[in-house]
N, CA and C atoms as an extended XYZ file, in Angstrom:
405
Properties=species:S:1:pos:R:3:atomname:S:1:resname:S:1:resid:I:1 pbc="F F F"
N        84.905      -45.643       83.683 N   MET     1
C        84.707      -45.169       85.037 CA  MET     1
C        83.224      -45.089       85.373 C   MET     1
N        82.432      -44.673       84.381 N   LYS     2
C        81.006      -44.556       84.605 CA  LYS     2
C        80.383      -45.932       84.854 C   LYS     2
N        80.864      -46.947       84.142 N   LEU     3
C        80.369      -48.303       84.320 CA  LEU     3
C        80.714      -48.825       85.713 C   LEU     3
N        81.920      -48.525       86.191 N   PHE     4
C        82.323      -48.942       87.536 CA  PHE     4
C        81.448      -48.278       88.592 C   PHE     4
N        81.169      -46.989       88.433 N   ALA     5
C        80.319      -46.277       89.393 CA  ALA     5
C        78.915      -46.873       89.406 C   ALA     5
N        78.400      -47.229       88.230 N   ARG     6
C        77.072      -47.838       88.158 CA  ARG     6
C        77.073      -49.195       88.854 C   ARG     6
N        78.158      -49.978       88.666 N   PHE     7
C        78.273      -51.283       89.318 CA  PHE     7
C        78.303      -51.137       90.830 C   PHE     7
N        79.087      -50.178       91.334 N   VAL     8
C        79.180      -49.963       92.781 CA  VAL     8
C        77.831      -49.530       93.340 C   VAL     8
N        77.153      -48.606       92.662 N   PHE     9
C        75.860      -48.134       93.129 CA  PHE     9
C        74.844      -49.270       93.146 C   PHE     9
N        74.832      -50.110       92.100 N   ARG    10
C        73.879      -51.223       92.043 CA  ARG    10
C        74.195      -52.238       93.137 C   ARG    10
N        75.469      -52.477       93.413 N   THR    11
C        75.847      -53.404       94.473 CA  THR    11
C        75.381      -52.899       95.820 C   THR    11
N        75.561      -51.620       96.080 N   VAL    12
C        75.113      -51.045       97.352 CA  VAL    12
C        73.600      -51.123       97.453 C   VAL    12
N        72.914      -50.997       96.319 N   GLN    13
C        71.464      -51.059       96.316 CA  GLN    13
C        70.953      -52.470       96.568 C   GLN    13
N        71.627      -53.471       96.046 N   VAL    14
C        71.109      -54.834       96.079 CA  VAL    14
C        71.604      -55.621       97.289 C   VAL    14
N        72.858      -55.486       97.652 N   VAL    15
C        73.416      -56.254       98.764 CA  VAL    15
C        73.017      -55.584      100.074 C   VAL    15
N        72.436      -56.345      101.009 N   PRO    16
C        72.060      -55.747      102.287 CA  PRO    16
C        73.273      -55.191      103.035 C   PRO    16
N        73.132      -53.984      103.577 N   ASN    17
C        74.235      -53.355      104.297 CA  ASN    17
C        74.645      -54.163      105.521 C   ASN    17
N        73.694      -54.832      106.156 N   LEU    18
C        74.034      -55.623      107.329 CA  LEU    18
C        74.880      -56.847      106.970 C   LEU    18
N        74.875      -57.241      105.701 N   SER    19
C        75.765      -58.325      105.282 CA  SER    19
C        77.220      -57.923      105.459 C   SER    19
N        77.520      -56.647      105.203 N   TRP    20
C        78.889      -56.159      105.400 CA  TRP    20
C        79.267      -56.214      106.879 C   TRP    20
N        78.289      -56.017      107.774 N   VAL    21
C        78.571      -56.107      109.215 CA  VAL    21
C        78.867      -57.554      109.588 C   VAL    21
N        78.124      -58.506      109.003 N   PHE    22
C        78.432      -59.922      109.228 CA  PHE    22
C        79.858      -60.238      108.767 C   PHE    22
N        80.216      -59.759      107.595 N   ILE    23
C        81.566      -60.001      107.068 CA  ILE    23
C        82.613      -59.372      107.979 C   ILE    23
N        82.334      -58.168      108.478 N   PHE    24
C        83.248      -57.497      109.408 CA  PHE    24
C        83.402      -58.322      110.681 C   PHE    24
N        82.294      -58.899      111.174 N   TYR    25
C        82.350      -59.752      112.366 CA  TYR    25
C        83.218      -60.975      112.101 C   TYR    25
N        83.037      -61.614      110.930 N   PHE    26
C        83.851      -62.787      110.601 CA  PHE    26
C        85.321      -62.410      110.487 C   PHE    26
N        85.611      -61.204      109.955 N   PHE    27
C        86.979      -60.747      109.805 CA  PHE    27
C        87.635      -60.518      111.170 C   PHE    27
N        86.910      -59.874      112.082 N   VAL    28
C        87.461      -59.616      113.427 CA  VAL    28
C        87.569      -60.921      114.197 C   VAL    28
N        86.546      -61.752      114.119 N   GLY    29
C        86.552      -63.033      114.806 CA  GLY    29
C        86.058      -62.926      116.232 C   GLY    29
N        85.414      -63.982      116.727 N   PRO    30
C        84.865      -63.967      118.078 CA  PRO    30
C        85.924      -63.861      119.169 C   PRO    30
N        87.172      -64.231      118.875 N   ASP    31
C        88.226      -64.214      119.904 CA  ASP    31
C        88.630      -62.794      120.287 C   ASP    31
N        88.523      -61.856      119.359 N   ARG    32
C        89.055      -60.510      119.582 CA  ARG    32
C        87.984      -59.484      119.937 C   ARG    32
N        86.767      -59.911      120.270 N   LEU    33
C        85.674      -58.967      120.517 CA  LEU    33
C        85.948      -58.040      121.696 C   LEU    33
N        86.651      -58.526      122.693 N   GLU    34
C        86.895      -57.715      123.890 CA  GLU    34
C        88.194      -56.916      123.826 C   GLU    34
N        88.927      -57.011      122.726 N   ASP    35
C        90.145      -56.217      122.560 CA  ASP    35
C        89.773      -54.759      122.334 C   ASP    35
N        90.563      -53.868      122.926 N   TYR    36
C        90.297      -52.437      122.771 CA  TYR    36
C        90.800      -51.955      121.415 C   TYR    36
N        89.982      -51.140      120.760 N   VAL    37
C        90.348      -50.596      119.460 CA  VAL    37
C        90.981      -49.230      119.647 C   VAL    37
N        90.250      -48.326      120.308 N   PHE    38
C        90.763      -46.989      120.584 CA  PHE    38
C        89.921      -46.346      121.677 C   PHE    38
N        90.389      -45.211      122.164 N   THR    39
C        89.693      -44.484      123.215 CA  THR    39
C        89.257      -43.129      122.681 C   THR    39
N        87.985      -42.792      122.924 N   VAL    40
C        87.443      -41.501      122.512 CA  VAL    40
C        86.823      -40.855      123.741 C   VAL    40
N        87.361      -39.705      124.144 N   LEU    41
C        86.828      -38.968      125.299 CA  LEU    41
C        86.653      -39.861      126.510 C   LEU    41
N        87.670      -40.618      126.826 N   GLU    42
C        87.719      -41.536      127.958 CA  GLU    42
C        86.742      -42.700      127.847 C   GLU    42
N        86.212      -42.945      126.658 N   ILE    43
C        85.366      -44.111      126.415 CA  ILE    43
C        86.200      -45.095      125.611 C   ILE    43
N        86.437      -46.250      126.172 N   GLU    44
C        87.248      -47.251      125.508 CA  GLU    44
C        86.343      -48.148      124.657 C   GLU    44
N        86.557      -48.118      123.356 N   LEU    45
C        85.757      -48.923      122.441 CA  LEU    45
C        86.432      -50.254      122.164 C   LEU    45
N        85.669      -51.319      122.279 N   THR    46
C        86.152      -52.648      121.921 CA  THR    46
C        85.663      -52.971      120.514 C   THR    46
N        86.158      -54.078      119.975 N   TRP    47
C        85.692      -54.497      118.654 CA  TRP    47
C        84.195      -54.776      118.669 C   TRP    47
N        83.692      -55.325      119.772 N   ALA    48
C        82.256      -55.600      119.873 CA  ALA    48
C        81.455      -54.303      119.761 C   ALA    48
N        81.894      -53.255      120.440 N   GLY    49
C        81.206      -51.973      120.364 CA  GLY    49
C        81.252      -51.364      118.978 C   GLY    49
N        82.390      -51.479      118.311 N   VAL    50
C        82.523      -50.947      116.950 CA  VAL    50
C        81.603      -51.705      116.000 C   VAL    50
N        81.511      -53.026      116.149 N   ILE    51
C        80.655      -53.832      115.282 CA  ILE    51
C        79.192      -53.492      115.514 C   ILE    51
N        78.788      -53.332      116.770 N   ILE    52
C        77.393      -52.981      117.070 CA  ILE    52
C        77.073      -51.587      116.545 C   ILE    52
N        77.994      -50.660      116.683 N   LEU    53
C        77.786      -49.311      116.145 CA  LEU    53
C        77.649      -49.345      114.623 C   LEU    53
N        78.489      -50.121      113.959 N   ALA    54
C        78.386      -50.256      112.501 CA  ALA    54
C        77.058      -50.905      112.116 C   ALA    54
N        76.596      -51.859      112.918 N   GLY    55
C        75.309      -52.501      112.652 CA  GLY    55
C        74.142      -51.535      112.797 C   GLY    55
N        74.203      -50.650      113.788 N   ALA    56
C        73.133      -49.664      113.969 CA  ALA    56
C        73.076      -48.689      112.799 C   ALA    56
N        74.238      -48.260      112.327 N   VAL    57
C        74.284      -47.351      111.172 CA  VAL    57
C        73.783      -48.068      109.919 C   VAL    57
N        74.196      -49.316      109.728 N   ALA    58
C        73.748      -50.093      108.565 CA  ALA    58
C        72.244      -50.321      108.618 C   ALA    58
N        71.699      -50.548      109.814 N   LEU    59
C        70.254      -50.742      109.952 CA  LEU    59
C        69.492      -49.479      109.560 C   LEU    59
N        70.006      -48.318      109.937 N   ALA    60
C        69.356      -47.065      109.549 CA  ALA    60
C        69.331      -46.915      108.033 C   ALA    60
N        70.439      -47.236      107.371 N   PHE    61
C        70.474      -47.158      105.909 CA  PHE    61
C        69.556      -48.198      105.261 C   PHE    61
N        69.465      -49.373      105.863 N   GLU    62
C        68.575      -50.406      105.333 CA  GLU    62
C        67.117      -49.955      105.386 C   GLU    62
N        66.727      -49.327      106.469 N   ILE    63
C        65.348      -48.852      106.588 CA  ILE    63
C        65.080      -47.746      105.580 C   ILE    63
N        66.060      -46.871      105.358 N   MET    64
C        65.883      -45.829      104.340 CA  MET    64
C        65.786      -46.445      102.942 C   MET    64
N        66.577      -47.496      102.669 N   LYS    65
C        66.537      -48.137      101.356 CA  LYS    65
C        65.202      -48.819      101.106 C   LYS    65
N        64.508      -49.246      102.160 N   SER    66
C        63.256      -49.967      101.966 CA  SER    66
C        62.116      -49.055      101.538 C   SER    66
N        62.306      -47.738      101.572 N   THR    67
C        61.249      -46.824      101.142 CA  THR    67
C        61.194      -46.681       99.625 C   THR    67
N        62.143      -47.261       98.921 N   ILE    68
C        62.156      -47.208       97.458 CA  ILE    68
C        61.592      -48.529       96.952 C   ILE    68
N        60.468      -48.466       96.259 N   PHE    69
C        59.864      -49.696       95.751 CA  PHE    69
C        60.337      -49.936       94.322 C   PHE    69
N        60.993      -51.056       94.126 N   SER    70
C        61.451      -51.465       92.802 CA  SER    70
C        61.688      -52.970       92.856 C   SER    70
N        61.835      -53.609       91.708 N   PRO    71
C        62.163      -55.045       91.730 CA  PRO    71
C        63.474      -55.323       92.470 C   PRO    71
N        64.438      -54.399       92.376 N   TRP    72
C        65.704      -54.593       93.098 CA  TRP    72
C        65.484      -54.549       94.599 C   TRP    72
N        64.550      -53.712       95.067 N   ALA    73
C        64.279      -53.623       96.502 CA  ALA    73
C        63.675      -54.929       97.017 C   ALA    73
N        62.827      -55.542       96.220 N   VAL    74
C        62.253      -56.831       96.612 CA  VAL    74
C        63.353      -57.885       96.680 C   VAL    74
N        64.250      -57.894       95.702 N   PHE    75
C        65.373      -58.830       95.712 CA  PHE    75
C        66.256      -58.586       96.935 C   PHE    75
N        66.500      -57.320       97.265 N   GLU    76
C        67.329      -56.988       98.426 CA  GLU    76
C        66.672      -57.453       99.715 C   GLU    76
N        65.350      -57.357       99.794 N   LEU    77
C        64.641      -57.849      100.978 CA  LEU    77
C        64.787      -59.364      101.091 C   LEU    77
N        64.721      -60.061       99.967 N   MET    78
C        64.912      -61.515       99.993 CA  MET    78
C        66.341      -61.869      100.417 C   MET    78
N        67.318      -61.069       99.984 N   MET    79
C        68.702      -61.286      100.418 CA  MET    79
C        68.831      -61.062      101.932 C   MET    79
N        68.081      -60.103      102.464 N   SER    80
C        68.087      -59.870      103.907 CA  SER    80
C        67.508      -61.066      104.651 C   SER    80
N        66.472      -61.682      104.086 N   VAL    81
C        65.902      -62.885      104.697 CA  VAL    81
C        66.928      -64.006      104.706 C   VAL    81
N        67.668      -64.153      103.602 N   VAL    82
C        68.719      -65.182      103.534 CA  VAL    82
C        69.798      -64.904      104.589 C   VAL    82
N        70.191      -63.631      104.742 N   ALA    83
C        71.194      -63.278      105.753 CA  ALA    83
C        70.670      -63.559      107.163 C   ALA    83
N        69.385      -63.281      107.408 N   LEU    84
C        68.780      -63.562      108.717 CA  LEU    84
C        68.808      -65.061      108.999 C   LEU    84
N        68.419      -65.868      108.040 N   LEU    85
C        68.428      -67.317      108.243 CA  LEU    85
C        69.846      -67.843      108.426 C   LEU    85
N        70.797      -67.294      107.677 N   GLY    86
C        72.193      -67.694      107.853 CA  GLY    86
C        72.725      -67.330      109.232 C   GLY    86
N        72.401      -66.122      109.696 N   GLY    87
C        72.829      -65.714      111.032 CA  GLY    87
C        72.207      -66.574      112.117 C   GLY    87
N        70.916      -66.893      111.966 N   ALA    88
C        70.257      -67.765      112.938 CA  ALA    88
C        70.886      -69.156      112.938 C   ALA    88
N        71.239      -69.652      111.755 N   PHE    89
C        71.905      -70.952      111.664 CA  PHE    89
C        73.244      -70.925      112.390 C   PHE    89
N        74.032      -69.856      112.183 N   PHE    90
C        75.329      -69.761      112.850 CA  PHE    90
C        75.172      -69.706      114.367 C   PHE    90
N        74.157      -68.991      114.855 N   ILE    91
C        73.953      -68.906      116.308 CA  ILE    91
C        73.591      -70.277      116.872 C   ILE    91
N        72.739      -71.006      116.171 N   LEU    92
C        72.267      -72.283      116.695 CA  LEU    92
C        73.282      -73.409      116.547 C   LEU    92
N        74.120      -73.370      115.517 N   LYS    93
C        74.975      -74.512      115.210 CA  LYS    93
C        76.478      -74.303      115.414 C   LYS    93
N        76.934      -73.075      115.645 N   SER    94
C        78.368      -72.832      115.735 CA  SER    94
C        78.702      -72.143      117.056 C   SER    94
N        79.296      -72.867      118.009 N   PRO    95
C        79.582      -72.277      119.324 CA  PRO    95
C        80.415      -70.997      119.309 C   PRO    95
N        81.396      -70.802      118.409 N   PRO    96
C        82.137      -69.536      118.448 CA  PRO    96
C        81.269      -68.317      118.142 C   PRO    96
N        80.136      -68.515      117.487 N   PHE    97
C        79.286      -67.384      117.138 CA  PHE    97
C        78.114      -67.205      118.108 C   PHE    97
N        78.127      -67.933      119.199 N   MET    98
C        77.094      -67.759      120.217 CA  MET    98
C        77.524      -66.656      121.182 C   MET    98
N        77.640      -65.444      120.654 N   THR    99
C        78.030      -64.292      121.469 CA  THR    99
C        76.921      -63.256      121.434 C   THR    99
N        76.957      -62.341      122.409 N   GLU   100
C        75.953      -61.287      122.462 CA  GLU   100
C        76.047      -60.389      121.231 C   GLU   100
N        77.250      -60.132      120.784 N   THR   101
C        77.451      -59.251      119.635 CA  THR   101
C        76.810      -59.840      118.390 C   THR   101
N        77.032      -61.117      118.145 N   PHE   102
C        76.453      -61.743      116.959 CA  PHE   102
C        74.935      -61.808      117.079 C   PHE   102
N        74.428      -62.048      118.288 N   LEU   103
C        72.984      -62.063      118.492 CA  LEU   103
C        72.381      -60.693      118.192 C   LEU   103
N        73.053      -59.637      118.592 N   ILE   104
C        72.561      -58.284      118.313 CA  ILE   104
C        72.565      -58.023      116.805 C   ILE   104
N        73.584      -58.474      116.092 N   ILE   105
C        73.613      -58.300      114.637 CA  ILE   105
C        72.445      -59.051      113.998 C   ILE   105
N        72.179      -60.272      114.458 N   VAL   106
C        71.059      -61.043      113.914 CA  VAL   106
C        69.735      -60.356      114.252 C   VAL   106
N        69.619      -59.764      115.437 N   MET   107
C        68.396      -59.023      115.784 CA  MET   107
C        68.261      -57.781      114.908 C   MET   107
N        69.357      -57.105      114.590 N   PHE   108
C        69.307      -55.991      113.640 CA  PHE   108
C        68.767      -56.481      112.292 C   PHE   108
N        69.235      -57.645      111.865 N   GLU   109
C        68.770      -58.198      110.588 CA  GLU   109
C        67.285      -58.539      110.662 C   GLU   109
N        66.834      -59.067      111.792 N   PHE   110
C        65.405      -59.361      111.972 CA  PHE   110
C        64.580      -58.081      111.890 C   PHE   110
N        65.042      -57.029      112.564 N   ILE   111
C        64.344      -55.740      112.506 CA  ILE   111
C        64.323      -55.230      111.075 C   ILE   111
N        65.423      -55.385      110.360 N   ASP   112
C        65.490      -54.953      108.960 CA  ASP   112
C        64.458      -55.685      108.120 C   ASP   112
N        64.333      -56.987      108.296 N   VAL   113
C        63.401      -57.767      107.489 CA  VAL   113
C        61.963      -57.373      107.803 C   VAL   113
N        61.619      -57.275      109.075 N   VAL   114
C        60.238      -56.967      109.455 CA  VAL   114
C        59.857      -55.547      109.035 C   VAL   114
N        60.666      -54.571      109.412 N   ILE   115
C        60.340      -53.185      109.072 CA  ILE   115
C        60.470      -52.966      107.565 C   ILE   115
N        61.463      -53.588      106.936 N   GLY   116
C        61.621      -53.446      105.492 CA  GLY   116
C        60.405      -53.946      104.737 C   GLY   116
N        59.880      -55.103      105.130 N   ALA   117
C        58.686      -55.635      104.460 CA  ALA   117
C        57.482      -54.736      104.719 C   ALA   117
N        57.344      -54.274      105.941 N   TRP   118
C        56.204      -53.423      106.296 CA  TRP   118
C        56.242      -52.102      105.527 C   TRP   118
N        57.394      -51.461      105.517 N   VAL   119
C        57.523      -50.189      104.801 CA  VAL   119
C        57.371      -50.403      103.303 C   VAL   119
N        57.935      -51.487      102.782 N   MET   120
C        57.854      -51.727      101.348 CA  MET   120
C        56.402      -51.932      100.910 C   MET   120
N        55.622      -52.654      101.699 N   VAL   121
C        54.215      -52.851      101.358 CA  VAL   121
C        53.476      -51.515      101.412 C   VAL   121
N        53.764      -50.699      102.416 N   SER   122
C        53.114      -49.388      102.513 CA  SER   122
C        53.477      -48.500      101.324 C   SER   122
N        54.746      -48.491      100.955 N   VAL   123
C        55.191      -47.673       99.829 CA  VAL   123
C        54.592      -48.194       98.522 C   VAL   123
N        54.532      -49.496       98.356 N   ALA   124
C        53.963      -50.063       97.139 CA  ALA   124
C        52.481      -49.723       97.033 C   ALA   124
N        51.770      -49.799       98.130 N   ARG   125
C        50.344      -49.443       98.104 CA  ARG   125
C        50.169      -47.977       97.743 C   ARG   125
N        51.054      -47.131       98.244 N   ARG   126
C        50.965      -45.709       97.922 CA  ARG   126
C        51.288      -45.465       96.456 C   ARG   126
N        52.340      -46.117       95.949 N   ASP   127
C        52.758      -45.908       94.565 CA  ASP   127
C        51.759      -46.472       93.562 C   ASP   127
N        51.175      -47.619       93.879 N   ILE   128
C        50.227      -48.226       92.964 CA  ILE   128
C        48.877      -47.517       93.026 C   ILE   128
N        48.553      -46.941       94.174 N   GLY   129
C        47.336      -46.161       94.287 CA  GLY   129
C        46.163      -46.913       94.870 C   GLY   129
N        46.439      -47.956       95.652 N   PHE   130
C        45.335      -48.631       96.329 CA  PHE   130
C        44.761      -47.711       97.380 C   PHE   130
N        43.470      -47.664       97.452 N   THR   131
C        42.805      -46.892       98.503 CA  THR   131
C        41.844      -47.807       99.218 C   THR   131
N        41.597      -47.568      100.489 N   PRO   132
C        40.650      -48.432      101.205 CA  PRO   132
C        39.271      -48.365      100.540 C   PRO   132
N        38.742      -49.500      100.171 N   GLY   133
C        37.426      -49.569       99.552 CA  GLY   133
C        37.407      -49.054       98.119 C   GLY   133
N        38.594      -48.895       97.525 N   GLY   134
C        38.693      -48.355       96.169 CA  GLY   134
C        38.348      -49.386       95.122 C   GLY   134
N        38.458      -48.983       93.889 N   SER   135
C        38.076      -49.854       92.783 CA  SER   135
C        39.144      -50.859       92.459 C   SER   135
């Protein structure tokens, strides 16, 4: 059981959270984006809204994960770059994925890559101890 928990934790650490949102989008499919899922306080949520909400939550976790500097974090950032390039490829080459929802997910991934790299460099400089004009 302990080995399984370690595997799950390492997977969550290494695999970008926004990749799960891409998989969720592929599972729902572009045809069903406007279907209603449920109503909360007279707000009718569609699949597109649920996917965007999941993407926003995943983006927040991705930014928090980028504050930990380790070799796994660098690998995870590279995986995010691969996911960004894959999403951009799908938008440019596959008409069913040329939707606003998928574009927003790809923009979330772009924000993750840019802010993740920026925060990771700042954290690495702090951890290593570089100072302006230092030795």
